[in-house]
C-alpha positions as CSV (number, residue, x, y, z in Angstrom):
1,M,41.6,18.2,-62.8
2,A,38.2,16.6,-63.3
3,E,39.5,13.8,-65.5
4,T,41.6,12.5,-62.6
5,K,38.5,11.8,-60.6
6,T,37.6,8.1,-60.9
7,I,33.9,8.5,-60.6
8,L,33.8,11.1,-63.4
9,R,36.0,8.8,-65.6
10,A,33.6,5.9,-65.0
11,L,30.6,8.1,-65.8
12,A,32.4,9.1,-69.1
13,G,32.5,5.4,-70.0
14,E,36.0,4.4,-69.0
15,T,36.6,0.9,-67.7
16,L,38.9,1.2,-64.7
17,P,41.1,-1.5,-63.1
18,V,39.5,-0.8,-59.7
19,P,35.9,0.6,-59.7
20,P,35.4,3.8,-57.8
21,I,33.1,3.5,-54.7
22,W,30.6,5.5,-52.7
23,M,27.6,4.4,-50.8
24,M,24.0,5.6,-50.7
25,R,23.2,7.2,-47.3
26,Q,26.9,7.0,-46.5
27,A,26.3,10.0,-44.2
28,G,23.9,8.6,-41.7
29,R,22.8,7.0,-38.5
30,Y,25.2,4.0,-38.6
31,L,28.0,6.5,-37.8
32,P,28.5,7.8,-34.2
33,E,29.9,11.1,-35.5
34,Y,26.7,11.6,-37.6
35,R,24.5,11.0,-34.5
36,A,26.6,13.5,-32.6
37,T,26.2,16.2,-35.3
38,R,22.4,15.4,-35.6
39,A,22.0,15.9,-31.9
40,K,23.8,19.3,-32.2
41,A,21.4,20.3,-35.0
42,G,18.3,19.4,-32.9
43,D,16.3,17.7,-35.6
44,F,16.6,16.3,-39.1
45,L,15.3,19.3,-41.0
46,S,17.5,21.7,-39.1
47,L,20.5,19.5,-40.0
48,C,19.5,19.6,-43.7
49,Y,19.1,23.4,-43.6
50,T,22.2,24.3,-41.6
51,P,25.0,24.4,-44.2
52,D,27.9,24.0,-41.8
53,L,26.4,21.0,-40.2
54,A,25.1,19.4,-43.4
55,A,28.6,19.8,-44.9
56,E,30.1,18.3,-41.8
57,V,28.0,15.1,-42.0
58,T,28.7,14.9,-45.8
59,L,32.5,15.0,-45.0
60,Q,32.5,12.5,-42.1
61,P,32.4,9.3,-44.2
62,I,35.0,10.8,-46.6
63,R,37.4,11.3,-43.6
64,R,36.6,7.9,-42.2
65,Y,36.7,5.8,-45.4
66,G,38.1,7.8,-48.3
67,F,35.2,7.1,-50.6
68,D,35.7,8.3,-54.2
69,G,32.4,10.3,-54.1
70,A,30.6,12.5,-51.6
71,I,26.9,12.9,-51.9
72,L,25.3,16.1,-50.7
73,F,23.4,15.5,-47.4
74,A,19.8,16.6,-47.9
75,D,16.4,14.8,-48.4
76,I,14.3,14.3,-51.5
77,L,11.3,15.9,-49.7
78,L,13.0,19.3,-49.4
79,L,11.7,20.0,-52.9
80,P,8.0,19.6,-52.2
81,Q,8.5,21.7,-49.1
82,A,10.1,24.4,-51.3
83,L,7.0,24.1,-53.5
84,G,4.8,24.9,-50.6
85,A,3.9,21.6,-48.9
86,D,4.2,21.3,-45.2
87,L,6.9,18.9,-44.1
88,W,7.8,17.5,-40.7
89,F,9.4,14.3,-39.4
90,V,7.9,12.0,-36.8
91,T,10.6,10.3,-34.7
92,G,10.7,6.6,-35.4
93,E,8.2,6.8,-38.2
94,G,9.6,9.1,-40.9
95,P,8.4,12.0,-42.9
96,R,4.9,13.6,-43.0
97,L,3.7,16.0,-45.7
98,S,0.5,17.9,-46.2
99,T,-1.4,16.1,-48.9
100,M,-2.0,17.2,-52.5
101,T,-5.0,15.4,-54.0
102,T,-7.3,18.1,-55.3
103,E,-7.1,20.9,-57.9
104,A,-7.3,23.5,-55.1
105,E,-4.4,21.9,-53.3
106,F,-2.3,21.9,-56.5
107,E,-3.1,25.5,-57.3
108,A,-1.8,26.5,-53.8
109,L,1.6,25.1,-54.7
110,K,4.4,27.6,-55.8
111,P,5.8,27.7,-59.3
112,A,9.0,25.8,-60.0
113,E,11.3,28.8,-60.1
114,A,10.2,29.8,-56.6
115,V,11.9,26.8,-54.9
116,H,15.3,28.6,-54.4
117,E,14.1,30.8,-51.6
118,T,13.7,27.7,-49.4
119,L,16.6,25.7,-50.9
120,N,19.3,28.4,-50.8
121,P,20.9,26.8,-47.7
122,V,21.3,23.5,-49.6
123,Y,23.3,25.4,-52.3
124,E,25.5,26.9,-49.6
125,T,26.2,23.4,-48.3
126,V,27.3,22.4,-51.9
127,R,29.6,25.5,-52.0
128,I,31.2,24.6,-48.7
129,L,31.8,21.0,-49.9
130,S,33.2,22.1,-53.2
131,R,35.9,24.0,-51.2
132,E,36.5,21.4,-48.5
133,L,36.4,18.0,-50.2
134,P,39.7,16.3,-51.2
135,A,40.8,17.1,-54.7
136,E,40.2,13.5,-55.8
137,T,36.6,13.2,-54.4
138,T,33.6,13.7,-56.8
139,L,30.8,15.9,-55.4
140,I,27.4,14.3,-56.2
141,G,24.2,16.3,-56.1
142,F,20.8,14.7,-56.1
143,A,17.0,15.0,-56.1
144,G,14.1,12.6,-56.0
145,A,12.4,11.6,-59.3
146,P,8.9,13.1,-59.9
147,W,7.0,9.8,-59.5
148,T,8.6,9.0,-56.1
149,V,8.2,12.6,-54.8
150,A,4.6,12.6,-56.0
151,T,3.8,9.4,-54.0
152,Y,4.8,11.2,-50.8
153,M,2.9,14.4,-51.7
154,I,-0.3,12.6,-52.5
155,A,-0.3,10.2,-49.5
156,G,1.4,12.6,-47.1
157,R,3.8,9.9,-46.0
158,G,5.6,6.8,-47.3
159,T,3.2,3.9,-48.2
160,P,4.0,0.2,-48.9
161,D,2.4,0.1,-52.3
162,Q,2.1,3.8,-53.3
163,G,-1.6,3.1,-53.5
164,P,-2.8,6.8,-53.1
165,A,-0.6,7.9,-56.0
166,H,-1.8,5.1,-58.2
167,K,-5.4,6.0,-57.3
168,L,-5.0,9.7,-58.2
169,K,-3.1,8.8,-61.4
170,D,-5.9,6.5,-62.5
171,E,-8.9,8.7,-61.4
172,N,-7.6,12.1,-62.3
173,P,-4.8,11.7,-64.8
174,A,-4.9,15.4,-65.8
175,L,-4.2,16.6,-62.3
176,F,-1.6,13.9,-61.7
177,D,0.2,14.9,-65.0
178,R,0.2,18.5,-63.9
179,L,1.9,17.5,-60.6
180,I,4.5,15.4,-62.4
181,R,5.3,18.3,-64.8
182,L,5.7,20.8,-61.9
183,L,8.0,18.3,-60.1
184,E,10.0,17.9,-63.3
185,A,10.5,21.7,-63.6
186,G,11.3,22.1,-59.9
187,T,13.8,19.2,-60.1
188,V,15.6,20.9,-63.0
189,E,15.7,24.2,-61.1
190,Y,17.0,22.5,-57.9
191,L,19.7,20.3,-59.6
192,S,20.8,23.1,-61.9
193,K,21.5,25.3,-58.8
194,Q,23.4,22.4,-57.2
195,V,25.6,22.2,-60.3
196,E,26.2,26.0,-60.3
197,A,27.2,25.7,-56.6
198,G,29.8,23.0,-57.4
199,A,28.1,19.5,-57.8
200,E,30.0,17.6,-60.5
201,C,27.4,15.1,-61.3
202,V,23.8,14.5,-60.2
203,K,21.7,11.5,-59.3
204,V,17.9,11.2,-59.7
205,F,16.4,8.8,-57.1
206,D,13.2,7.0,-58.3
207,S,12.9,4.9,-55.1
208,W,9.4,3.7,-55.9
209,A,9.7,3.2,-59.7
210,G,9.2,-0.5,-59.1
211,S,5.5,-0.1,-58.5
212,L,5.0,1.3,-62.0
213,R,4.1,-1.3,-64.7
214,G,4.1,-1.3,-68.4
215,A,3.0,2.0,-70.0
216,D,3.0,3.6,-66.6
217,F,6.7,2.9,-66.2
218,E,7.4,4.5,-69.5
219,R,5.1,7.5,-68.8
220,Y,6.0,8.3,-65.2
221,A,9.6,6.9,-64.7
222,V,11.3,6.9,-68.1
223,E,9.8,10.1,-69.7
224,P,10.3,12.4,-66.7
225,C,13.8,11.2,-66.3
226,R,14.4,11.8,-70.0
227,R,13.0,15.3,-69.9
228,I,15.0,16.2,-66.7
229,T,18.2,14.8,-68.1
230,A,17.8,16.7,-71.4
231,A,17.0,20.0,-69.7
232,L,20.0,19.7,-67.3
233,K,22.4,18.8,-70.2
234,A,21.1,21.7,-72.2
235,R,21.9,24.0,-69.3
236,H,25.1,22.3,-68.3
237,P,26.7,20.6,-71.3
238,G,28.7,17.5,-70.3
239,L,27.0,17.1,-66.9
240,P,26.9,13.4,-66.0
241,V,23.5,12.2,-64.8
242,I,22.9,8.9,-62.8
243,G,19.4,7.4,-62.9
244,F,18.1,5.1,-60.2
245,P,14.7,3.5,-61.1
246,R,14.8,1.2,-58.1
247,G,12.8,-2.0,-58.5
248,A,12.8,-1.7,-62.3
249,G,13.8,-5.4,-62.8
250,E,14.0,-6.2,-66.5
251,A,13.1,-2.6,-67.3
252,Y,16.7,-1.6,-66.3
253,E,17.5,-2.8,-69.8
254,G,17.3,0.1,-72.2
255,F,16.8,2.7,-69.5
256,A,20.0,4.6,-70.3
257,R,19.2,4.7,-74.0
258,A,15.6,5.8,-73.3
259,T,16.5,8.5,-70.8
260,G,19.9,9.8,-71.8
261,V,21.4,9.1,-68.4
262,D,25.2,8.4,-68.3
263,C,24.8,5.7,-65.6
264,V,22.1,3.4,-64.4
265,A,22.2,2.6,-60.6
266,L,21.0,-0.9,-59.9
267,D,19.2,-2.3,-56.8
268,D,20.1,-5.8,-55.6
269,G,17.1,-7.4,-57.2
270,V,19.1,-8.1,-60.4
271,S,22.3,-10.1,-60.6
272,P,25.5,-8.4,-61.6
273,E,26.0,-11.0,-64.3
274,W,22.6,-10.1,-65.8
275,A,23.4,-6.4,-65.5
276,A,26.7,-6.9,-67.3
277,A,24.9,-8.5,-70.3
278,H,21.8,-6.3,-70.4
279,V,22.6,-2.9,-68.9
280,Q,26.3,-2.3,-68.9
281,T,26.3,-2.7,-72.7
282,D,24.9,0.9,-72.8
283,G,27.4,2.5,-70.5
284,C,28.2,2.9,-66.8
285,V,26.4,1.0,-64.1
286,Q,26.4,1.5,-60.4
287,G,25.8,-1.0,-57.7
288,N,24.7,-3.3,-56.3
289,L,25.6,-5.1,-53.1
290,A,22.7,-5.9,-50.8
291,S,22.8,-3.4,-47.9
292,S,22.0,-6.3,-45.5
293,H,25.7,-7.3,-45.9
294,M,26.6,-4.1,-44.0
295,V,24.8,-5.6,-41.0
296,T,25.8,-9.3,-41.2
297,G,29.4,-8.9,-42.5
298,G,31.5,-12.0,-42.5
299,A,32.9,-14.0,-45.5
300,A,29.6,-13.5,-47.4
301,L,30.2,-9.8,-47.5
302,V,33.7,-10.2,-49.0
303,E,32.6,-12.9,-51.5
304,E,29.6,-11.0,-52.8
305,T,31.5,-7.8,-53.1
306,Q,34.2,-9.5,-55.1
307,R,31.6,-11.3,-57.2
308,I,30.0,-8.0,-58.2
309,V,33.4,-6.4,-59.0
310,R,34.3,-9.4,-61.2
311,A,31.0,-9.6,-63.0
312,L,31.1,-5.9,-63.9
313,S,34.8,-5.6,-64.6
314,G,34.3,-5.6,-68.4
315,G,32.8,-2.1,-68.5
316,P,32.4,1.1,-66.6
317,H,31.3,0.4,-63.1
318,I,30.9,2.5,-59.9
319,F,30.6,0.2,-56.8
320,N,27.7,0.9,-54.5
321,L,25.0,-0.8,-52.5
322,G,21.7,-1.7,-54.0
323,H,19.9,0.6,-51.6
324,G,20.9,2.9,-48.8
325,I,22.9,1.7,-45.8
326,T,20.7,1.0,-42.8
327,P,21.1,2.5,-39.3
328,D,21.9,-0.9,-37.8
329,A,25.0,-1.4,-40.1
330,D,28.4,-2.0,-38.5
331,P,30.9,0.7,-39.6
332,E,33.6,-2.0,-39.6
333,N,31.7,-3.9,-42.4
334,V,31.9,-0.8,-44.6
335,Q,35.7,-0.9,-44.3
336,R,35.7,-4.6,-45.2
337,M,33.6,-3.9,-48.3
338,I,36.0,-1.1,-49.4
339,D,39.0,-3.4,-48.8
340,A,37.3,-6.1,-50.8
341,V,36.7,-3.7,-53.7
342,R,40.2,-2.2,-53.7
343,G,42.0,-5.4,-52.9
344,G,43.2,-4.2,-49.5
């Protein structure tokens, strides 16, 4: 039964004696079994689009650690690829995309409802996971937020300050807005199909929200998240949505009210005590241990984990990192974190 799943209970607003736990990028390069499966796939995109292998790497951290949630193994840039952008990965450097900076390049993109042809293997991965996950484990679907995905589409790669996206936003706001709206519609299509395939909640990753300021944060982080959340809840009543406007700082306050999300994921740039007073008052929060602790370990890892659990114990809380676990993390430190959360 869904109500026995601790993550869904926390997302519904329940304060639990021990917070449920999962970890961003929990299926990843820090695990030897992931690296072996990745080698079998041949390359990263083949791993994403081979349902049996994508399901396998999603299940690996559940077998090893018994996390309360399993997040679908995929990538936020599969959506722009499904919209017609070229996508490839450069070893050691990360993703590359064909750029979208002109009206003609935008017109060459596909409509939102055409994404499923490319993304059908992802939905098959979700179906496999919904069958194979332990009964108590929540299956989490996800997508990138429009602003963050747009920054990659405009620059063709990750950039330190998202400068190319800011430039297009300021110089051709009409074109930029059209791209944001297309990404909103594509995200709703993509996440809706994940839910139909078995995802029990979804998370919207706005990894570069922190570079938006003032009215831009409202227009390009808050409003797209609000429209996506409303559209998903209209299609799937009761669907829990987690929002992650990373780097939002004080703008985390009020984000849940403004967008309608059921949970706000926090990076480690805000203290758990501040979050308890300013964000958790509106519902569930998720976070927010610095991922560097997964590398350094030691007493500081245990102390900081316990501090976060204590600070957020007065309301609904899902324990997580403040950002994804890094490839140089020690798998033993992950177990120490889990033990510290669960009192083991």
